[in-house]
NURO-356041 format. One line per 5 residues: their letters; for each residue x negated, y, z negated of N, C-alpha, C, O. Coordinates in nm, 4 decimals. Each point is the difference from the previous one (the first is absolute). Last residue first. Layout:
NURO-356041
a = X,Y,Z,X,Y,Z,X,Y,Z,X,Y,Z ~ ...
***
This chain:
NURO-356041
larva = -0.0371,-1.0136,1.5268,0.0119,0.1201,0.0836,-0.0652,-0.0205,0.1368,0.0007,0.0909,0.0830 ~ 0.0005,-0.4029,-0.4673,0.0945,-0.0236,0.1093,0.0146,0.1218,0.0932,0.0625,-0.0102,0.1055 ~ -0.3308,0.0140,-0.5099,-0.0618,-0.0915,0.0980,0.0882,-0.0226,0.1214,-0.0502,-0.0281,0.1088 ~ 0.2227,0.2802,-0.4667,-0.1111,0.0727,0.0623,-0.0631,-0.0867,0.1092,-0.0251,0.0465,0.1112 ~ 0.3523,-0.2472,-0.3770,0.0612,0.0973,0.0919,-0.1075,0.0814,0.0730,0.0143,0.0295,0.1187
alved = -0.1530,-0.3295,-0.4555,0.0517,-0.0753,0.1155,0.0616,0.0939,0.1036,-0.0169,-0.0200,0.1202 ~ -0.1197,0.2072,-0.5290,-0.1157,-0.0391,0.0798,0.0440,-0.0778,0.1241,-0.0537,0.0221,0.1085 ~ 0.3815,0.0875,-0.4236,-0.0446,0.1196,0.0713,-0.1180,-0.0337,0.0902,-0.0056,0.0452,0.1143 ~ 0.1618,-0.3860,-0.3950,0.1026,0.0319,0.0999,-0.0418,0.1212,0.0840,0.0173,0.0001,0.1219 ~ -0.2835,-0.1216,-0.4905,-0.0137,-0.0982,0.1080,0.0987,0.0269,0.1134,-0.0330,-0.0153,0.1176
vhgdv = 0.0633,0.2777,-0.5088,-0.1229,0.0326,0.0733,-0.0176,-0.0953,0.1177,-0.0363,0.0431,0.1094 ~ 0.4003,-0.1237,-0.4122,0.0174,0.1160,0.0869,-0.1245,0.0298,0.0847,0.0119,0.0251,0.1199 ~ 0.0757,-0.3728,-0.4780,0.0020,-0.0365,0.1408,0.0032,0.1169,0.0968,-0.0105,-0.0200,0.1210 ~ 0.1469,0.1387,-0.6058,-0.0469,-0.1350,0.0328,0.0166,-0.0302,0.1482,0.1106,0.0070,0.0537 ~ 0.0582,0.4123,-0.2387,-0.1451,-0.0094,0.0159,-0.0465,-0.1390,0.0458,-0.0848,-0.0096,0.0887
kvkpw = 0.5410,0.2699,0.0374,-0.0342,-0.0911,-0.1090,-0.1466,-0.0351,0.0227,-0.0369,-0.0403,0.1103 ~ 0.3250,0.4849,0.0867,-0.0982,-0.1088,0.0054,-0.0055,-0.0788,-0.1303,-0.0011,0.0568,-0.1092 ~ 0.3001,0.3098,0.3497,0.0229,-0.0766,-0.1235,-0.0895,-0.1236,-0.0073,0.0480,-0.1117,-0.0190 ~ -0.0512,0.2728,0.5045,0.0518,0.0747,-0.1151,0.0132,-0.0934,-0.1202,0.0056,-0.1220,0.0156 ~ -0.2903,0.1243,0.4584,0.0371,-0.0895,-0.1091,0.0505,0.0868,-0.1149,-0.0815,0.0510,-0.0769
vqkim = -0.0117,-0.0087,0.6473,0.0258,0.0633,-0.1296,0.0405,-0.1084,-0.0987,0.0832,-0.0857,0.0298 ~ -0.3451,0.1616,0.4965,0.0720,-0.0829,-0.0965,0.0123,0.0766,-0.1316,-0.0876,0.0783,-0.0368 ~ -0.0791,0.1322,0.4320,0.0224,-0.1330,0.0572,0.0769,-0.0914,-0.0938,0.0738,-0.0877,0.0449 ~ -0.1606,0.6479,0.0664,0.0218,-0.0995,-0.1052,0.0396,-0.1325,0.0650,0.0945,-0.0069,0.0787 ~ -0.4136,0.3771,0.1688,0.1405,-0.0356,-0.0211,0.0097,-0.1079,-0.1089,-0.0880,-0.0851,-0.0127
gdagi = -0.3217,0.2728,0.2116,0.0608,0.0913,-0.0967,0.1468,-0.0273,-0.0282,0.0652,0.0761,-0.0716 ~ -0.3969,-0.3267,0.3514,0.0670,0.1096,0.0710,0.0681,0.0995,-0.0940,0.0617,0.0961,0.0458 ~ -0.2736,-0.5023,-0.1923,-0.1060,0.0874,0.0501,0.0575,0.1217,0.0732,-0.0673,0.1021,0.0144 ~ 0.3919,-0.3239,-0.3770,-0.0807,-0.0471,0.1121,-0.1046,0.1020,0.0411,0.0019,0.1144,-0.0455 ~ 0.2239,-0.2161,-0.4476,0.0017,0.0989,0.1069,-0.0930,-0.0490,0.1106,-0.1154,-0.0342,-0.0256
lftsr = 0.3987,-0.1534,-0.4312,-0.1040,-0.0343,0.0963,0.0167,0.0941,0.1182,0.1037,0.0020,0.0663 ~ 0.0540,0.0150,-0.6156,0.0227,0.0342,0.1398,-0.1200,-0.0448,0.0823,-0.1146,0.0247,-0.0375 ~ 0.3728,-0.1100,-0.4844,-0.1174,-0.0054,0.0867,0.0417,0.0282,0.1433,0.1059,-0.0431,0.0456 ~ 0.0701,0.1107,-0.6095,0.0300,-0.0201,0.1418,-0.1296,0.0009,0.0794,-0.0976,0.0636,-0.0397 ~ 0.3439,0.0098,-0.4824,-0.1120,-0.0709,0.0613,0.0374,-0.0389,0.1435,0.0921,-0.0787,0.0220
eigwf = 0.1052,0.5018,-0.2698,0.0441,-0.1365,0.0253,-0.1137,-0.0699,0.0753,-0.0385,0.0430,0.1088 ~ 0.0153,0.3950,-0.4511,-0.0349,-0.0599,0.1289,0.0535,-0.1424,0.0054,-0.0248,-0.0807,-0.0895 ~ 0.2784,0.4509,-0.2165,-0.1325,-0.0599,0.0118,-0.0210,-0.0569,0.1386,0.0893,0.0028,0.0847 ~ 0.2868,0.2450,-0.4756,-0.0545,0.0057,0.1362,-0.1395,-0.0592,-0.0001,-0.0793,0.0234,-0.0912 ~ 0.5127,-0.1556,-0.2464,-0.1118,0.0922,0.0180,-0.0433,-0.0019,0.1465,0.0423,-0.0861,0.0771
tkgym = 0.3281,-0.1313,-0.4870,-0.0157,0.0414,0.1394,-0.1128,0.1019,0.0073,-0.0079,0.0913,-0.0822 ~ 0.1471,-0.5189,-0.2769,-0.0342,0.1409,0.0212,-0.0189,0.0255,0.1494,-0.0511,-0.0844,0.0736 ~ 0.1420,-0.3533,-0.2752,0.1154,0.0872,-0.0175,-0.0278,0.1479,0.0183,0.0911,0.0818,-0.0129 ~ -0.4262,-0.4257,0.0827,0.0445,-0.0073,-0.1392,0.1124,0.1005,-0.0283,0.0041,0.0614,-0.1065 ~ -0.1732,0.0516,0.5509,-0.0697,-0.1032,-0.0762,0.0447,0.0102,-0.1451,0.0004,0.1080,-0.0591
kkekw = 0.0801,0.1070,0.6039,0.0573,-0.0322,-0.1309,-0.0827,-0.1105,-0.0646,-0.0350,-0.0996,0.0634 ~ -0.0170,0.5247,0.3460,-0.0156,-0.1380,-0.0443,0.0659,-0.0183,-0.1357,0.0256,0.0966,-0.0719 ~ -0.0741,0.2495,0.5390,0.0568,-0.0125,-0.1336,-0.0032,-0.1485,-0.0364,0.0463,-0.0852,0.0758 ~ -0.4136,0.2747,0.2720,0.1394,-0.0422,-0.0167,0.0432,0.0081,-0.1452,-0.0812,0.0011,-0.0925 ~ -0.3159,0.0674,0.5003,0.0312,0.0687,-0.1267,0.1488,-0.0181,-0.0227,0.0821,0.0614,0.0680
vgyde = -0.2857,-0.2124,0.3337,-0.0243,-0.0934,-0.1101,0.0240,0.0627,-0.1373,-0.0032,-0.0703,-0.1011 ~ 0.0112,0.2401,0.5911,0.1246,-0.0470,-0.0598,-0.0172,-0.0966,-0.1154,0.0902,-0.0787,-0.0286 ~ -0.4093,0.3479,0.3170,0.0137,-0.1436,0.0280,0.1223,-0.0619,-0.0685,0.0245,-0.1199,0.0137 ~ -0.1291,0.5795,-0.0776,0.0018,-0.0175,0.1458,0.0208,-0.1460,0.0391,0.0637,-0.0296,0.1011 ~ -0.1228,0.1375,-0.5601,0.1321,0.0416,0.0489,0.0109,-0.0207,0.1510,0.1029,-0.0466,0.0491
cttge = -0.5159,-0.0380,-0.2487,0.0974,-0.0972,-0.0506,0.1407,0.0334,0.0492,0.0771,-0.0891,0.0360 ~ -0.4158,0.3974,0.0553,-0.0124,-0.1178,0.0859,0.0973,-0.1085,-0.0444,0.0606,-0.0669,0.0837 ~ -0.0810,0.4566,-0.3483,0.0506,0.0306,0.1341,-0.0034,-0.1230,0.0910,0.0969,-0.0291,0.0702 ~ -0.2484,0.1019,-0.5517,0.1111,-0.0879,0.0379,0.0540,0.0206,0.1399,0.0983,-0.0640,0.0373 ~ -0.4796,0.2503,-0.3283,0.1171,0.0851,0.0266,0.1216,-0.0826,0.0415,0.1132,0.0475,-0.0093
adsll = -0.5334,-0.2642,-0.0659,0.0438,0.0623,-0.1251,0.1248,0.0859,0.0183,0.0843,0.0060,-0.0895 ~ -0.3451,-0.3844,0.3392,0.1098,0.0833,0.0477,0.0639,0.0693,-0.1201,0.1189,-0.0166,-0.0274 ~ -0.6022,-0.2639,0.1565,0.0796,0.0680,-0.1013,0.1028,0.0918,0.0653,-0.0353,0.0969,0.0672 ~ -0.2472,-0.5798,0.0774,0.0309,0.1393,0.0315,0.0930,0.0576,-0.1058,0.0904,-0.0677,-0.0490 ~ -0.4750,-0.3600,0.1114,0.1253,0.0444,-0.0611,0.0181,0.1492,0.0246,-0.0908,0.0793,-0.0245
pttla = -0.2017,-0.5359,0.2476,0.0081,0.1433,-0.0300,0.1389,0.0359,-0.0542,0.1018,-0.0476,0.0504 ~ -0.3379,-0.4345,-0.1131,0.1011,0.0661,0.0823,0.0029,0.1487,-0.0345,0.0158,0.0351,-0.1169 ~ -0.2771,-0.3603,-0.1159,-0.0661,0.0437,0.1232,0.0975,0.0670,0.0963,-0.0404,0.0512,0.1044 ~ -0.0184,-0.1565,-0.6804,0.0819,0.0017,0.1217,-0.0824,0.0497,0.1185,-0.0859,0.0870,-0.0141 ~ 0.0077,-0.2055,-0.4902,-0.0909,-0.0207,0.1130,0.0764,-0.0071,0.1321,-0.0241,-0.0883,0.0823
hkevf = 0.1971,0.1976,-0.5367,0.0366,-0.1269,0.0654,-0.0870,-0.0313,0.1216,0.0302,-0.0936,0.0741 ~ -0.0974,0.4903,-0.3532,0.0424,-0.1018,-0.0970,0.0211,-0.1365,0.0653,-0.0317,-0.1031,-0.0592 ~ -0.0659,0.4902,0.3284,-0.1154,-0.0455,-0.0775,0.0371,-0.1159,-0.0930,-0.0732,-0.0985,-0.0096 ~ 0.4174,0.3056,0.2581,-0.0938,-0.0667,0.0910,-0.1173,-0.0587,-0.0782,-0.0394,-0.1146,0.0217 ~ 0.3404,0.3817,-0.2604,0.0661,-0.1246,0.0403,-0.0941,-0.0824,0.0882,-0.0157,-0.1204,-0.0204
ndhkk = -0.1172,0.5588,-0.0971,-0.0059,-0.0885,-0.1166,0.0565,-0.1390,0.0323,-0.0563,-0.1014,-0.0413 ~ 0.0927,0.4340,0.3732,-0.1416,-0.0338,-0.0207,-0.0162,-0.0969,-0.1171,-0.0756,-0.0967,0.0093 ~ 0.5059,0.2733,0.0704,-0.0384,-0.0986,0.1019,-0.1442,-0.0440,-0.0198,-0.0303,-0.1191,0.0062 ~ 0.1840,0.4668,-0.2751,0.0600,-0.1272,-0.0427,-0.0353,-0.1108,0.0988,-0.0304,-0.1124,-0.0399 ~ -0.1079,0.5427,0.1611,-0.0736,-0.0437,-0.1195,0.0547,-0.1336,-0.0514,-0.0778,-0.0892,-0.0336
vsdks = 0.3050,0.3047,0.3843,-0.1243,-0.0599,0.0481,-0.0813,-0.0529,-0.1180,-0.0596,-0.1073,0.0089 ~ 0.5806,0.1345,-0.0991,-0.1070,0.0924,0.0380,-0.1215,-0.0761,0.0528,-0.0132,-0.1202,-0.0228 ~ 0.5269,-0.0737,0.0655,-0.1073,0.0173,-0.0981,-0.1070,0.0938,0.0546,-0.0176,0.0114,0.1213 ~ 0.4188,-0.1819,0.1069,-0.0047,0.1400,-0.0429,-0.1074,0.0239,-0.1070,-0.0145,0.1117,-0.0498 ~ -0.0309,-0.4906,0.4457,0.0893,0.0251,-0.1129,-0.0100,0.1483,-0.0350,-0.0770,0.0743,0.0610
igfvk = -0.1064,-0.4723,0.3333,0.0444,0.1369,-0.0283,0.0912,-0.0009,-0.1226,0.0951,-0.0776,-0.0082 ~ -0.4960,-0.2338,0.3142,0.1035,0.0034,-0.1017,0.0341,0.1448,-0.0295,-0.0880,0.0860,-0.0011 ~ -0.1329,-0.3347,0.4607,-0.0033,0.1050,-0.1015,0.1157,-0.0200,-0.0969,0.1125,-0.0287,0.0410 ~ -0.4204,-0.2118,0.4051,0.1016,-0.0171,-0.1041,-0.0185,0.1101,-0.1036,-0.1118,0.0283,-0.0429 ~ -0.0204,-0.1737,0.5990,-0.0341,0.0759,-0.1203,0.1152,-0.0176,-0.0989,0.1160,-0.0081,0.0403
agaae = -0.2794,-0.3293,0.3950,0.0947,0.0891,-0.0685,-0.0641,0.0713,-0.1187,-0.0928,-0.0510,-0.0628 ~ -0.0707,-0.3134,0.3814,-0.0071,0.1356,0.0550,0.0881,0.1017,-0.0690,0.0212,0.1090,0.0529 ~ -0.1317,-0.5899,-0.1461,0.1151,0.0156,0.0888,0.0079,0.1416,0.0583,0.0891,0.0300,0.0795 ~ -0.4215,-0.1326,-0.3943,-0.0255,-0.0900,0.1127,0.1128,0.0085,0.1032,-0.0227,-0.0174,0.1198 ~ 0.0768,0.2510,-0.5252,-0.1020,0.0642,0.0830,-0.0309,-0.0841,0.1232,-0.0161,0.0541,0.1094
fapme = 0.3048,-0.2367,-0.4294,0.0659,0.1127,0.0679,-0.0985,0.0700,0.0931,0.0350,0.0356,0.1125 ~ -0.2112,-0.3750,-0.3779,0.0896,-0.0575,0.1004,0.0748,0.1099,0.0758,0.0174,-0.0092,0.1215 ~ -0.2982,0.1313,-0.4873,-0.0798,-0.0501,0.1131,0.0871,-0.0581,0.1123,-0.0322,0.0157,0.1177 ~ 0.2537,0.1340,-0.5197,-0.0516,0.1078,0.0860,-0.0874,-0.0530,0.1141,0.0142,0.0479,0.1125 ~ 0.2293,-0.2798,-0.4946,0.0166,-0.0333,0.1422,-0.0524,0.1088,0.0944,0.0215,-0.0078,0.1210
ssfgi = -0.0312,0.0502,-0.5998,-0.0628,-0.1304,0.0251,0.0097,-0.0398,0.1468,-0.0820,-0.0778,0.0486 ~ 0.2960,0.4785,-0.1958,-0.1457,0.0115,-0.0056,-0.0683,-0.1325,0.0334,-0.0995,-0.0023,0.0724 ~ 0.5706,0.0139,-0.1120,-0.0444,0.0656,0.1231,-0.1519,0.0117,0.0023,-0.0618,-0.0199,0.1046 ~ 0.2406,-0.1594,-0.4981,0.0300,-0.0867,0.1147,-0.0455,0.0608,0.1316,-0.0639,-0.0672,0.0810 ~ 0.0398,0.3220,-0.4774,-0.1050,-0.1021,0.0007,0.0201,-0.0933,0.1199,-0.0969,-0.0406,0.0643
sektc = 0.4319,0.3555,-0.1354,-0.1235,0.0670,0.0419,-0.1172,-0.0972,0.0054,-0.0815,0.0066,0.0920 ~ 0.4984,-0.1645,-0.2577,0.0100,0.0325,0.1425,-0.1307,0.0623,0.0508,-0.0491,-0.0373,0.1066 ~ 0.0859,-0.0512,-0.5683,-0.0034,-0.1257,0.0751,0.0030,0.0272,0.1504,-0.0741,-0.0626,0.0759 ~ 0.1273,0.4303,-0.3617,-0.1360,-0.0520,-0.0106,-0.0132,-0.1272,0.0832,-0.0967,-0.0159,0.0744 ~ 0.5203,0.2016,-0.1145,-0.0838,0.0852,0.0857,-0.1449,-0.0472,-0.0022,-0.0689,0.0041,0.1019
gptnd = 0.3828,-0.2168,-0.3880,0.0290,-0.0280,0.1407,-0.0896,0.0778,0.0948,-0.0458,-0.0531,0.1012 ~ -0.0071,0.1339,-0.5811,-0.0247,-0.1384,0.0425,0.0228,-0.0280,0.1493,-0.0884,-0.0543,0.0663 ~ -0.0776,0.5353,-0.2095,0.1177,-0.0734,-0.0464,-0.0121,-0.1413,0.0586,-0.0671,-0.0176,0.1017 ~ -0.2504,0.3841,-0.0096,-0.0181,-0.0741,-0.1249,0.1273,-0.0573,-0.0611,0.0049,-0.0254,-0.1203 ~ 0.0756,0.4083,0.4791,-0.1263,-0.0679,-0.0292,0.0070,-0.0709,-0.1351,0.0667,0.0458,-0.0928
kpyff = 0.3825,0.0522,0.3842,-0.0905,0.0592,-0.0991,-0.1249,-0.0860,-0.0203,0.0074,-0.1226,-0.0082 ~ 0.3704,0.0691,0.3678,0.0425,0.0956,-0.1032,-0.1100,0.0637,-0.0845,0.0005,0.1217,-0.0181 ~ -0.0541,-0.2704,0.5477,0.0204,-0.0708,-0.1260,0.0271,0.1021,-0.1114,-0.0447,0.1144,0.0083 ~ -0.0182,-0.2088,0.5707,0.0406,0.0956,-0.1032,0.0299,-0.0787,-0.1267,0.0714,-0.1003,0.0034 ~ -0.3737,0.0051,0.4603,0.0838,-0.0587,-0.1042,0.0212,0.1042,-0.1092,-0.0944,0.0482,-0.0627
lvvpt = -0.0604,-0.0843,0.6112,0.0198,0.0881,-0.1151,0.0845,-0.0749,-0.1013,0.1138,-0.0370,0.0291 ~ -0.4372,-0.0739,0.4334,0.0949,-0.0505,-0.0997,0.0044,0.1015,-0.1137,-0.1035,0.0351,-0.0568 ~ -0.0546,-0.0222,0.6102,-0.0120,0.0473,-0.1382,0.1100,-0.0632,-0.0849,0.1164,-0.0048,0.0398 ~ -0.4070,-0.0361,0.4799,0.1163,-0.0318,-0.0841,-0.0272,0.0412,-0.1449,-0.1125,-0.0112,-0.0485 ~ -0.1187,0.2655,0.4627,-0.0253,-0.1062,-0.0979,0.1308,-0.0307,-0.0726,0.0684,0.0928,-0.0432
grles = -0.0949,0.2515,0.3616,-0.0863,-0.0961,0.0676,-0.0328,-0.1199,-0.0885,-0.0600,-0.0975,0.0453 ~ 0.1631,0.5592,-0.2782,0.0653,-0.0494,0.1218,-0.0979,-0.0885,0.0761,-0.1190,0.0308,0.0072 ~ 0.0489,0.2309,-0.4199,-0.0223,-0.1445,0.0069,0.0666,-0.0623,0.1224,-0.0018,-0.1220,0.0165 ~ 0.0418,0.5856,-0.1529,-0.1394,-0.0210,0.0396,-0.0348,-0.1487,0.0121,-0.1073,-0.0347,0.0494 ~ 0.5357,0.1868,-0.2091,-0.0118,0.0191,0.1454,-0.1434,-0.0190,0.0498,-0.0205,-0.0307,0.1174
ltvtg = 0.1192,0.0106,-0.5941,0.0510,-0.1134,0.0760,-0.0235,0.0165,0.1499,-0.0448,-0.0942,0.0654 ~ -0.2630,0.2860,-0.4586,0.1071,0.0525,0.0845,0.0457,-0.1125,0.0917,-0.0791,-0.0541,0.0773 ~ -0.2142,0.1206,-0.5692,0.0381,-0.0873,0.1104,0.1166,0.0664,0.0717,0.0996,0.0373,-0.0619 ~ -0.5366,0.1381,-0.2837,0.1421,-0.0102,0.0338,0.0177,-0.0997,0.1139,-0.0948,-0.0344,0.0705 ~ -0.2947,0.1443,-0.5028,0.0387,0.0057,0.1400,0.1498,-0.0106,0.0178,0.0757,-0.0121,-0.0963
ggdrp = -0.3016,-0.2144,-0.3409,-0.0196,0.1266,0.0711,0.0373,-0.0101,0.1468,0.0104,-0.1094,0.0557 ~ 0.0381,-0.2325,-0.4165,-0.1390,0.0167,0.0396,-0.0298,0.1287,0.0750,-0.1156,0.0272,0.0323 ~ 0.6098,-0.1994,-0.0042,-0.0939,-0.0325,-0.1070,-0.1419,0.0195,0.0529,-0.0268,-0.0209,0.1184 ~ 0.3725,0.3133,0.1416,-0.0187,-0.1416,-0.0333,-0.0954,-0.0172,-0.1171,-0.0735,0.0911,-0.0380 ~ 0.4468,0.2954,0.2891,-0.1289,-0.0282,-0.0628,-0.0076,-0.1468,-0.0403,0.1008,-0.0631,-0.0319
ltfdp = 0.2008,0.2307,0.4574,0.0023,-0.0181,-0.1453,-0.1416,-0.0224,-0.0530,-0.0841,-0.0585,0.0682 ~ 0.4239,0.1952,0.3834,-0.1396,0.0095,-0.0437,0.0040,-0.0038,-0.1515,0.0600,0.0866,-0.0636 ~ 0.3034,-0.2508,0.4869,-0.0349,0.0574,-0.1295,-0.1511,0.0169,-0.0077,-0.0752,-0.0622,0.0750 ~ 0.5433,-0.0892,0.2740,-0.1410,0.0308,-0.0215,-0.0206,0.0587,-0.1387,0.0927,0.0556,-0.0589 ~ 0.2960,-0.4133,0.2413,-0.0236,0.1379,-0.0442,-0.1485,0.0223,-0.0324,-0.0618,-0.0784,-0.0720
apdni = 0.2284,-0.2810,0.4367,-0.0360,0.0068,-0.1416,-0.0224,0.1455,-0.0387,-0.0752,0.0704,0.0675 ~ 0.4163,-0.2368,0.3259,-0.1372,0.0468,-0.0218,-0.0269,0.0096,-0.1509,0.0853,0.0447,-0.0766 ~ 0.2605,-0.4126,0.2517,-0.0053,0.1434,-0.0296,-0.1469,0.0416,-0.0072,-0.0857,-0.0808,-0.0359 ~ 0.2208,-0.3785,0.0951,-0.0058,0.0796,0.1236,0.0138,0.1498,-0.0214,0.0024,0.0756,0.0971 ~ 0.1597,-0.3604,-0.5037,-0.0810,-0.0558,0.1078,0.0216,0.0830,0.1270,0.1125,0.0370,0.0335
dpm = 0.0036,0.2429,-0.4546,0.0279,-0.1380,0.0376,-0.0940,-0.0432,0.1127,-0.0782,0.0797,0.0518 ~ 0.1182,0.3059,-0.4972,-0.0250,-0.0247,0.1421,0.0155,-0.1489,0.0297,-0.0201,-0.0844,-0.0873 ~ 0.2897,0.3266,-0.3050,-0.1200,-0.0802,0.0206,-0.0206,-0.0194,0.1499,0.0918,-0.0428,0.0699
***
């Protein structure tokens, strides 16, 4: 997992609604990347709604926010429509970006072991360097904590 003061791994990923997002093209702007396991699951829905509800505050602070999972663009489009999300969602169907950011991990639930995305958030400064990392995110209060970190940049 990249750490504070490491350069953020670059990527180009398709987004909900069409088009792509390339991280290096956002240089000059702080960027929040929140990696989440799966569209339409309780924690992921709550987190995505939380970031969406605070999008005006992130924009006022000059930051861009993107959610990333391995779900397809079509699933993202359905998720966005179902919950009226305003946060752009990026599809890392191949998992390369998840691996580059170290969030693709072996997980355990109900005694079963499997691979999946560990809910994690990265704050990338305008210079392209990682400023803060939140591994193993607990959803409650997380959006406010990230927003405070953005404002403190």
